[in-house]
C-alpha positions as CSV (number, residue, x, y, z in Angstrom):
1,M,-133.3,-44.1,-126.6
2,L,-130.1,-43.4,-128.4
3,S,-130.1,-43.6,-132.2
4,K,-128.8,-46.7,-133.8
5,R,-125.6,-46.0,-135.9
6,V,-124.7,-47.0,-139.4
7,I,-120.9,-47.3,-139.7
8,P,-119.1,-47.9,-143.0
9,C,-115.8,-49.8,-142.5
10,L,-112.7,-49.1,-144.6
11,D,-110.4,-52.0,-144.7
12,V,-107.1,-50.6,-145.9
13,R,-104.1,-52.5,-147.3
14,N,-101.0,-50.7,-148.6
15,G,-102.9,-47.4,-148.4
16,R,-105.8,-48.7,-150.6
17,L,-109.4,-49.7,-149.8
18,T,-109.7,-53.4,-150.0
19,K,-112.4,-56.1,-149.4
20,G,-112.4,-59.8,-149.2
21,I,-114.6,-62.7,-148.0
22,K,-113.9,-64.4,-144.7
23,F,-110.6,-62.5,-144.5
24,V,-109.2,-63.9,-147.8
25,G,-109.2,-63.0,-151.5
26,N,-108.9,-59.2,-150.9
27,E,-109.2,-57.0,-153.9
28,D,-108.4,-53.3,-154.5
29,I,-111.6,-51.4,-154.7
30,G,-110.5,-47.8,-154.5
31,D,-109.2,-44.8,-152.5
32,P,-110.2,-44.8,-148.8
33,V,-110.1,-41.1,-148.5
34,E,-112.6,-40.6,-151.4
35,S,-114.8,-43.3,-150.0
36,A,-114.7,-41.8,-146.5
37,R,-115.8,-38.4,-147.8
38,R,-118.6,-40.0,-149.9
39,Y,-120.0,-42.0,-146.9
40,Y,-119.8,-38.9,-144.7
41,E,-121.8,-36.9,-147.2
42,D,-124.3,-39.7,-147.5
43,G,-125.2,-39.7,-143.8
44,A,-122.8,-42.1,-142.1
45,D,-122.7,-41.8,-138.3
46,E,-119.1,-42.8,-138.0
47,I,-116.3,-44.2,-140.1
48,V,-114.1,-47.1,-139.1
49,F,-110.6,-47.5,-140.6
50,Y,-108.7,-50.8,-140.3
51,D,-105.2,-51.2,-141.5
52,I,-105.7,-54.9,-142.0
53,T,-102.2,-56.1,-142.3
54,A,-100.5,-53.9,-139.7
55,S,-100.5,-56.6,-137.0
56,A,-99.4,-59.4,-139.2
57,E,-96.6,-57.3,-140.6
58,A,-95.6,-56.0,-137.2
59,R,-95.7,-52.3,-138.2
60,G,-97.6,-49.2,-137.3
61,I,-100.6,-47.8,-139.0
62,F,-100.3,-45.7,-142.1
63,L,-100.8,-42.4,-140.3
64,D,-100.7,-40.3,-143.5
65,V,-103.9,-42.0,-144.7
66,V,-105.5,-41.4,-141.2
67,E,-104.7,-37.7,-141.5
68,R,-106.1,-37.5,-145.0
69,V,-109.3,-39.1,-144.0
70,A,-109.7,-37.0,-140.9
71,E,-109.4,-33.9,-143.0
72,Q,-112.4,-34.9,-145.1
73,I,-115.0,-36.0,-142.5
74,F,-116.6,-34.4,-139.5
75,I,-118.1,-37.4,-137.7
76,P,-116.5,-39.8,-135.2
77,F,-113.6,-41.7,-136.7
78,S,-112.2,-44.9,-135.3
79,V,-108.9,-46.4,-136.4
80,G,-107.4,-49.9,-135.8
81,G,-104.7,-52.2,-136.9
82,G,-101.3,-52.8,-135.3
83,I,-101.9,-50.7,-132.3
84,S,-100.1,-52.3,-129.4
85,T,-99.0,-49.4,-127.1
86,V,-100.4,-46.3,-125.5
87,A,-97.9,-44.3,-127.5
88,Q,-99.3,-45.6,-130.8
89,M,-102.8,-44.8,-129.6
90,R,-101.7,-41.2,-129.0
91,E,-100.2,-41.0,-132.5
92,V,-103.5,-42.2,-134.0
93,L,-105.6,-39.8,-131.9
94,L,-103.3,-36.9,-132.8
95,A,-103.6,-37.8,-136.4
96,G,-107.3,-37.0,-136.2
97,A,-109.1,-40.1,-134.9
98,E,-111.6,-39.9,-132.1
99,K,-111.3,-43.5,-131.2
100,V,-108.7,-46.3,-131.4
101,S,-109.6,-49.9,-131.9
102,V,-107.4,-52.7,-130.5
103,N,-107.8,-56.4,-131.2
104,S,-104.9,-58.8,-131.3
105,A,-102.6,-56.7,-129.1
106,A,-105.4,-56.5,-126.4
107,V,-105.7,-60.3,-126.3
108,K,-101.9,-60.6,-125.8
109,N,-101.8,-57.8,-123.3
110,P,-105.2,-57.0,-121.8
111,R,-103.7,-54.2,-119.7
112,L,-103.5,-52.2,-123.0
113,I,-107.3,-51.6,-122.7
114,S,-107.1,-50.3,-119.1
115,D,-104.0,-48.2,-119.8
116,G,-105.6,-46.7,-122.9
117,A,-108.8,-46.0,-121.0
118,E,-106.9,-44.3,-118.2
119,A,-104.9,-42.2,-120.6
120,F,-107.7,-41.1,-123.0
121,G,-111.0,-42.2,-121.5
122,S,-113.1,-45.2,-122.1
123,Q,-115.0,-43.5,-124.9
124,A,-111.8,-43.6,-127.0
125,I,-111.2,-47.3,-126.6
126,V,-112.9,-49.8,-128.9
127,V,-112.0,-53.5,-128.7
128,G,-112.4,-55.4,-131.9
129,M,-113.4,-59.0,-131.5
130,D,-112.8,-61.4,-134.5
131,T,-114.6,-64.7,-133.9
132,L,-115.1,-68.1,-135.4
133,A,-117.9,-70.5,-134.7
134,V,-116.6,-73.7,-133.0
135,T,-118.0,-76.6,-131.2
136,A,-119.2,-75.4,-127.8
137,D,-117.4,-77.0,-124.8
138,K,-116.4,-76.1,-121.2
139,N,-113.7,-73.8,-122.4
140,I,-115.7,-72.1,-125.1
141,P,-119.3,-72.4,-123.9
142,S,-120.8,-69.8,-126.3
143,G,-119.5,-71.7,-129.3
144,Y,-117.6,-68.6,-130.5
145,E,-113.8,-68.4,-130.2
146,I,-111.7,-65.3,-130.4
147,V,-109.1,-65.4,-133.1
148,V,-106.3,-62.9,-133.7
149,H,-103.8,-61.7,-136.4
150,G,-106.5,-61.5,-139.1
151,G,-108.0,-64.8,-138.2
152,R,-104.7,-66.6,-138.5
153,K,-104.3,-67.7,-134.8
154,H,-106.7,-69.3,-132.4
155,T,-106.7,-68.2,-128.8
156,G,-109.0,-70.6,-126.9
157,L,-110.8,-67.6,-125.5
158,D,-114.6,-67.6,-125.4
159,A,-116.0,-64.5,-127.2
160,V,-118.7,-63.7,-124.6
161,V,-116.3,-64.2,-121.7
162,W,-113.7,-62.0,-123.4
163,A,-116.4,-59.3,-124.0
164,G,-117.1,-59.1,-120.3
165,Q,-113.4,-58.9,-119.5
166,C,-113.0,-56.1,-122.0
167,Q,-115.8,-54.1,-120.3
168,E,-114.2,-54.6,-116.9
169,L,-110.9,-53.4,-118.2
170,G,-112.4,-50.1,-119.3
171,A,-113.3,-50.6,-123.0
172,G,-116.0,-48.1,-124.1
173,E,-117.3,-50.1,-127.0
174,L,-117.0,-53.6,-128.6
175,C,-117.0,-54.3,-132.3
176,V,-118.0,-57.9,-132.7
177,N,-117.1,-59.5,-136.0
178,S,-117.9,-63.0,-137.4
179,I,-115.3,-64.2,-139.8
180,D,-117.7,-66.9,-140.9
181,A,-120.1,-64.2,-142.1
182,D,-117.6,-61.6,-143.2
183,G,-118.1,-60.5,-146.8
184,T,-120.8,-63.2,-147.5
185,R,-123.7,-60.7,-147.5
186,D,-125.9,-63.4,-145.9
187,G,-126.5,-61.4,-142.7
188,Y,-124.8,-60.9,-139.3
189,E,-124.2,-63.8,-136.8
190,L,-127.2,-62.7,-134.7
191,I,-126.8,-65.4,-132.0
192,L,-123.3,-64.1,-131.3
193,I,-124.3,-60.4,-131.4
194,K,-127.2,-61.0,-129.1
195,A,-125.1,-63.1,-126.6
196,V,-122.5,-60.3,-126.4
197,S,-125.0,-57.5,-126.2
198,Q,-126.8,-59.2,-123.3
199,A,-123.5,-59.9,-121.5
200,V,-122.3,-56.3,-121.4
201,S,-123.7,-52.8,-120.8
202,I,-121.4,-50.9,-123.2
203,P,-122.3,-50.4,-126.9
204,V,-121.9,-53.3,-129.3
205,I,-121.2,-52.9,-133.0
206,A,-122.4,-55.8,-135.2
207,S,-119.9,-56.6,-137.9
208,G,-119.6,-59.1,-140.7
209,G,-122.2,-60.2,-143.2
210,A,-124.4,-57.3,-144.1
211,G,-125.8,-57.6,-147.6
212,D,-129.2,-56.0,-147.3
213,P,-130.7,-53.3,-145.1
214,V,-132.9,-55.9,-143.4
215,H,-129.7,-57.4,-142.0
216,M,-128.9,-54.1,-140.4
217,Y,-132.3,-53.8,-138.9
218,E,-132.1,-57.3,-137.5
219,A,-128.7,-56.6,-135.9
220,V,-130.1,-53.6,-133.9
221,S,-133.5,-55.1,-133.2
222,K,-133.1,-58.9,-132.7
223,G,-129.4,-58.7,-131.9
224,G,-129.5,-55.7,-129.6
225,A,-126.6,-54.0,-131.2
226,S,-126.0,-50.3,-130.9
227,A,-124.6,-50.0,-134.4
228,A,-124.3,-51.9,-137.7
229,L,-120.9,-52.0,-139.4
230,I,-121.1,-52.3,-143.2
231,A,-118.7,-52.7,-146.1
232,S,-119.5,-54.6,-149.3
233,I,-123.1,-53.4,-149.2
234,V,-122.0,-49.8,-149.9
235,H,-118.5,-50.3,-151.4
236,Y,-120.0,-52.0,-154.5
237,G,-122.9,-49.6,-154.8
238,R,-125.7,-52.1,-154.0
239,Y,-127.2,-49.7,-151.5
240,S,-126.4,-46.2,-150.3
241,I,-126.2,-45.3,-146.6
242,R,-129.4,-43.3,-147.1
243,D,-131.1,-46.4,-148.5
244,C,-130.1,-48.4,-145.4
245,K,-131.2,-45.7,-142.9
246,K,-134.5,-45.2,-144.7
247,Y,-135.3,-48.9,-144.5
248,M,-134.3,-49.1,-140.8
249,A,-136.4,-46.1,-140.0
250,S,-139.4,-47.6,-141.9
251,Q,-139.2,-50.6,-139.6
252,G,-139.2,-48.6,-136.5
253,A,-135.5,-48.3,-135.7
254,K,-134.4,-44.9,-134.4
255,V,-131.7,-43.7,-136.7
256,R,-130.2,-40.2,-137.4
257,L,-131.6,-38.8,-140.7
258,T,-129.7,-35.8,-142.0
259,W,-131.7,-35.0,-145.1
């Protein structure tokens, strides 16, 4: 059985690390390069970097920040935000990332997933899925809708259906984020995570809502996720990555311990 991963998420705006709740009220909380280095040294399995306003501002990612982070860490590094072409994927990978994450652009142009997988391999293509809980109906039977542009635009796409389509197109991994849970520290949207995990055979990263190591354990045990994405829980010093991994291991989850 593969180890379950713990992945700190760096939301970056204007070159600075930021964090909000349910995608609003973002505040500056530090230097993303320093944070990435600290999390790497503390035992993170991967680092995820999101340029959170790149899509809305119709611009490319701040590649200089990507390059600086890549120089400081020696674990897999995924980058997303504003990536809408294979050429931009190539730029990000050449800047030092191992994976690229596409979200809004993939919904608009699903072929971006297949083109990226063909060019760089499925292992390099992560599809980010931002979701909102809605009333289930024939169009959105799961009760979770895909939203894009930082949660600003509804798509009418069912999250579980979209997950299956992404896998068929060649995505190597899915990062499933609940905007309703994002930043609340009340736990992941386990019903959503479980539904997606059961619908696909590729790895699923649970995102949005971690406030305690028990939430991370629940995501990989009850939710079936391959990894737990975390932000506030470590950004504000409530727990270290070591604390989180020690708890998960104590409950029987297989995690990579490096100390």
